[in-house]
Structures are given as structure tokens and as C-alpha cells.
C-alpha positions as a printed Julia matrix, in Angstrom:
314×3 Matrix{Float64}:
 -69.07  -4.43  15.11
 -65.94  -6.54  15.07
 -64.96  -5.09  11.7
 -65.22  -1.52  12.99
 -63.03  -2.33  16.04
 -60.41  -3.98  13.88
 -60.36  -0.96  11.53
 -59.94   1.48  14.45
 -57.16  -0.64  15.9
 -55.36  -0.8   12.56
 -55.62   2.98  12.18
 -54.14   3.55  15.66
 -51.29   1.18  14.89
 -50.65   2.96  11.6
 -50.64   6.39  13.29
 -48.23   5.23  16.0
 -45.97   3.81  13.39
 -45.98   7.04  11.33
 -42.74   9.03  11.64
 -42.85  12.06  14.0
 -41.56  15.44  12.75
 -39.27  15.46  15.82
 -37.64  12.13  14.98
 -33.93  12.43  14.4
 -33.58  15.79  16.18
 -30.97  16.13  18.91
 -31.81  17.4   22.39
 -30.27  20.78  21.58
 -32.3   21.07  18.37
 -35.49  20.12  20.19
 -34.78  22.75  22.87
 -34.3   25.44  20.23
 -37.45  24.33  18.37
 -39.67  24.59  21.44
 -37.99  27.64  23.01
 -36.45  25.79  25.95
 -33.38  27.06  27.83
 -30.9   25.43  30.19
 -31.85  26.04  33.83
 -29.34  28.4   35.45
 -27.53  29.1   32.17
 -25.38  32.22  32.03
 -27.07  35.02  30.07
 -25.17  37.37  27.81
 -23.37  40.25  29.53
 -25.85  42.96  28.39
 -28.78  40.76  29.43
 -27.1   40.11  32.78
 -26.73  43.84  33.39
 -30.4   44.34  32.49
 -31.51  41.6   34.92
 -29.37  43.11  37.67
 -30.89  46.56  37.1
 -34.4   45.11  37.25
 -33.6   43.8   40.74
 -32.18  47.07  42.06
 -35.0   47.37  44.61
 -34.21  43.9   45.96
 -30.49  44.8   46.19
 -31.22  47.97  48.15
 -33.73  46.26  50.47
 -31.39  43.32  51.05
 -28.48  45.61  51.96
 -30.66  47.56  54.4
 -31.94  44.37  56.01
 -28.39  43.04  56.43
 -27.24  46.31  57.97
 -30.14  46.33  60.42
 -29.7   42.68  61.37
 -25.92  42.86  61.85
 -26.09  44.17  65.43
 -29.73  43.37  66.17
 -28.83  41.32  69.27
 -26.4   43.89  70.71
 -27.65  46.38  73.27
 -26.05  49.33  71.49
 -27.53  48.16  68.2
 -26.56  50.22  65.15
 -24.13  52.34  67.18
 -21.59  49.54  66.71
 -21.32  50.57  63.06
 -19.55  53.66  64.38
 -18.11  52.29  67.62
 -16.08  49.47  66.02
 -13.85  51.59  63.73
 -13.74  54.32  66.38
 -12.37  51.9   68.98
  -9.83  50.68  66.43
  -8.77  54.28  65.87
  -8.32  54.79  69.62
  -6.1   51.69  69.83
  -3.99  52.89  66.89
  -3.8   56.37  68.46
  -2.36  54.9   71.65
   0.16  52.69  69.87
   1.2   54.81  66.9
   0.35  58.33  68.05
   1.5   58.16  71.68
   3.92  55.25  72.09
   5.56  55.41  68.64
   5.14  59.21  68.4
   3.93  59.21  64.79
   2.03  62.38  65.65
   5.24  64.25  66.46
   5.67  65.68  62.97
   2.11  66.94  62.53
   0.77  67.46  66.07
  -2.35  65.96  67.61
  -4.56  68.61  65.97
  -3.78  67.1   62.57
  -2.83  63.56  63.55
  -6.15  62.53  65.12
  -8.26  63.6   62.08
  -5.53  62.04  59.89
  -5.85  58.74  61.79
  -9.66  58.67  62.08
 -10.1   59.42  58.37
  -7.66  56.68  57.39
  -9.28  54.08  59.66
 -12.84  54.77  58.5
 -11.95  54.86  54.8
  -9.89  51.66  54.96
 -12.62  49.94  57.01
 -14.99  50.58  54.09
 -12.76  48.54  51.75
 -11.89  45.98  54.39
 -15.49  45.16  55.29
 -16.53  45.08  51.63
 -13.85  42.43  51.02
 -14.75  40.39  54.11
 -18.47  40.38  53.31
 -17.82  39.77  49.61
 -15.8   36.6   50.17
 -18.82  35.09  51.97
 -21.47  36.52  49.64
 -22.11  33.22  47.82
 -20.77  30.65  50.28
 -22.73  32.18  53.16
 -26.04  32.43  51.26
 -26.27  29.07  49.52
 -29.87  28.57  50.64
 -30.92  31.74  48.88
 -28.79  30.98  45.81
 -30.26  27.49  45.39
 -33.86  28.46  46.15
 -34.35  31.49  43.91
 -33.39  32.45  40.38
 -31.74  35.87  40.22
 -28.41  37.3   38.99
 -25.93  36.21  41.64
 -24.03  39.49  41.34
 -26.87  41.02  43.34
 -25.34  39.53  46.5
 -21.82  41.07  46.41
 -23.29  44.35  45.12
 -25.73  44.47  48.04
 -22.94  43.77  50.55
 -20.77  46.56  49.1
 -23.81  48.86  49.22
 -24.33  47.9   52.86
 -20.78  48.98  53.66
 -21.29  52.27  51.81
 -24.38  53.0   53.9
 -22.41  52.15  57.02
 -19.58  54.49  56.01
 -21.99  57.37  55.32
 -23.45  56.81  58.78
 -19.93  56.79  60.26
 -18.82  59.95  58.45
 -20.79  61.94  61.02
 -18.14  60.92  63.58
 -15.34  61.95  61.2
 -16.95  65.39  60.82
 -17.19  65.75  64.61
 -13.46  65.05  64.96
 -12.62  67.46  62.15
 -14.68  70.28  63.66
 -13.42  69.48  67.16
  -9.82  69.95  66.06
 -10.47  73.13  64.12
 -10.83  71.83  60.56
 -13.73  73.88  59.27
 -15.84  72.97  56.2
 -14.23  74.1   52.96
 -14.87  73.85  49.23
 -12.56  70.84  49.09
 -15.09  68.83  51.11
 -17.1   68.47  47.89
 -14.37  66.11  46.68
 -15.73  63.53  49.14
 -18.4   62.6   46.59
 -16.16  61.53  43.68
 -13.73  59.83  46.06
 -16.53  57.73  47.59
 -17.95  56.99  44.14
 -14.59  55.69  42.87
 -13.99  53.7   46.05
 -17.47  52.16  45.98
 -17.0   50.93  42.41
 -13.59  49.55  43.33
 -14.96  47.83  46.47
 -17.85  46.3   44.52
 -15.51  44.82  41.93
 -13.22  43.52  44.68
 -16.21  41.94  46.46
 -17.23  40.18  43.22
 -13.75  38.77  42.66
 -13.61  37.47  46.23
 -17.19  36.16  46.04
 -16.27  33.92  43.1
 -13.03  32.77  44.73
 -14.75  32.23  48.09
 -17.54  30.16  46.52
 -14.95  27.56  45.47
 -12.43  27.97  48.29
 -14.21  28.59  51.63
 -10.85  28.65  53.45
 -10.12  31.98  51.77
 -12.43  33.62  54.32
 -10.03  32.51  57.08
  -6.93  33.72  55.25
  -8.32  37.07  54.07
  -8.1   38.95  57.43
  -4.32  38.43  57.48
  -4.01  39.71  53.9
  -6.13  42.75  54.73
  -4.08  43.51  57.82
  -0.91  43.51  55.76
  -2.61  45.75  53.2
  -3.64  48.17  55.94
  -0.05  48.59  57.19
   1.12  49.09  53.59
  -1.47  51.83  52.96
  -0.45  54.44  55.51
  -3.58  54.24  57.62
  -1.81  55.04  60.91
   1.26  56.97  59.72
   2.63  58.93  56.8
   3.86  56.04  54.7
   5.92  58.04  52.2
   7.87  59.84  54.92
   8.44  56.58  56.79
   9.77  54.88  53.67
  12.08  57.79  52.88
  13.47  57.72  56.41
  14.11  53.99  55.96
  15.94  54.78  52.67
  13.54  52.59  50.7
  14.05  52.5   46.91
  12.06  55.05  44.94
  10.17  52.39  42.97
   8.86  50.84  46.21
   7.61  54.24  47.41
   5.82  54.77  44.08
   4.25  51.29  44.11
   2.96  51.5   47.68
   1.75  55.07  47.15
  -0.24  53.98  44.09
  -2.03  51.06  45.75
  -5.79  51.7   45.69
  -6.38  51.82  49.44
  -3.64  54.42  49.88
  -4.97  56.45  46.93
  -8.51  56.7   48.31
  -7.27  57.44  51.83
  -4.94  60.18  50.59
  -7.67  61.79  48.51
 -10.1   61.76  51.44
  -7.49  63.36  53.72
  -6.73  65.95  51.05
 -10.44  66.79  50.84
 -11.06  67.04  54.59
  -7.91  68.05  56.46
  -6.43  71.56  56.41
  -2.75  71.49  55.6
  -2.86  68.1   53.88
  -1.75  69.57  50.57
  -1.38  68.22  47.08
   2.35  67.68  47.72
   1.41  64.67  49.87
  -0.51  63.0   47.03
   1.08  60.56  44.58
   1.49  61.71  40.94
  -1.64  61.44  38.76
  -3.72  60.6   41.84
  -7.14  61.21  40.24
  -6.19  59.11  37.25
  -5.13  56.35  39.63
  -8.43  56.59  41.57
 -10.51  56.36  38.39
  -8.28  53.7   36.85
  -8.49  51.39  39.88
 -12.28  51.82  39.94
 -12.66  50.94  36.24
 -10.11  48.12  36.28
 -11.34  46.33  39.39
 -15.0   47.35  39.11
 -15.55  46.31  35.48
 -13.01  43.49  35.56
 -14.47  42.05  38.75
 -17.98  42.17  37.31
 -16.98  40.27  34.16
 -14.92  37.79  36.19
 -17.91  37.08  38.44
 -20.36  36.82  35.51
 -18.25  34.19  33.74
 -18.95  31.72  36.57
 -22.64  32.58  36.97
 -23.93  29.05  36.23
 -21.52  27.48  38.77
 -22.7   29.25  41.93
 -24.62  27.05  44.35
 -23.68  23.78  42.61
 -21.5   20.98  43.86
């Protein structure tokens, strides 16, 4: 009996002393051998796009939930989606249209639709930027608890703003009809303009989401930047005419006229307002609209993806 125990013990010792096939392999080699991956590692760009598409239903549901919850405690509820930009337009009408007489050249029949269209279209970009800068920093619990492509957050916030704008366009149509601007074939141009602007806004939200995840103070600075951008985009007045009256250099007029917010506002006014002809649009305006969408939309997506493994850490 003792001999059998000693033999078993010797065999166990010999087996433990035998070299393992994994001996000498590095951690990376062992991970590859057994199909292990780094937790939270950044996937390839095509794989990232595929993962994002697979979660399209989550993105849509999340954007709808955010839109519903935004004014859930207010008595007027979802009406504030329309009331907020409308009240802003009324303030700008009093200051710029009445006190500063910016409506003098075009009359109130054209100026009020001109102003309302500009305010609602710029608000779309403005709110996309403001929600984008907080997309990661304001949802750290979700980012740290679940594994999903982080781009889903800024995309859902931009989609939320698009839904809000579509809801608000009903008010724009009421103003247009009220001041005698009847539906025309040019109204079809609303669709490509909104498509280009949505892609641009989504890319902008992604850029700001990455920057805001590392620099939370950017959310405090951004409203001042956006306010400056609004005044430089001709939301409340005809910017080109104002610059010409001020004898601004031609290059400055071209630069400000080609900025993306001004481009999308001008195209929307051209589509909706009678008498807002092509002579008011900057040269190559459709090329500018598409170019800004591709540049900022695709560039912002790649810029955001490159920091995928950093979100929610530190």
C-alpha cells in the first residue's frame, strides 16, 4: 500500500515538473492563442460602423426618450420644443426688426419668415453642439456600465435635435402661410438641406463629445462661442448687405458667407421664402453644403472613433 502511494506521489511530482506548452509565451501571445481581447479595445473602423448600425434601434429609442424627458416636469411639456426658439425669435424681432429696423429693406411680410427660419435652423445646430459636448461627460454611468459603441450617444443627441426641428417646422410653415408665402416646388429642397445639416451636426457633436469628455469646462465656454457664431451667420439680418454697407473686405464677406451655419440657413430661406432668390446665395452653395457635411460628418466620426477606448476612464 505504501509503495502504491509513493508511486502515485512521484507521478504527480513528475507531471507538475513537466514543461507546459504555454511556458515561455508572453501575455499577448497567450491572448491570441486563446482568443482573448482587451476589454474596451477600439475595433477597426468598418467593425465600429457595423456595431453602430446593429444598435440603431437603441439610438432611436434613446433619442426619443431624451426628447420626451427634456420637459417632462414643465406644465407645457413638449410645447417648449417650439416655444423656446419662438420666444427667441420674438426677442430678435423686437431688437433687430423694430428697434434696429433691419426689416426696413424687405418689409415685415418677408422679414418675419426670414427671421423665424434663421432662428429655427440655427437652433438645430446650436442644440446639437450643446448636447454633443455633454454626450460622454454627462452619461458616464451608462458609458461605464454597458459595452456599446460610444458614438451612439452623440448620434442619438443629434437625432433628438432633428426630431425637435421637424416638430418645430410646423410653426415655420404657419408663419410662411400667414405672411402669404404659399407652398412651391422649391419646398422640396428642405429635404436635402436638412440631410446635409444633420450629417454636419452629427459630426460636430462627435468632435465636441470627445473634447468635452476630457475638458468638462468646454461646456461652460461653448454658449459664448455659439452666440458669436450666430451673429456671424446672418440669423437676424442680411449679413452680406450689412458687411457691404460697412465696407468690409471682399474676402471677409466670402468667408462669413461660406460658414456652414450661414450656408444651411441661406438654403432653407431660398427653399421656403418667395423673393429670396439665388442672387442672395454664396457661390457654389450646394457644393459648400455637401462639402461641410462630408468634411465634418466623416471627419468628426473618425476623430471620435480614435479615442473610443478612452471614454469613461480616468
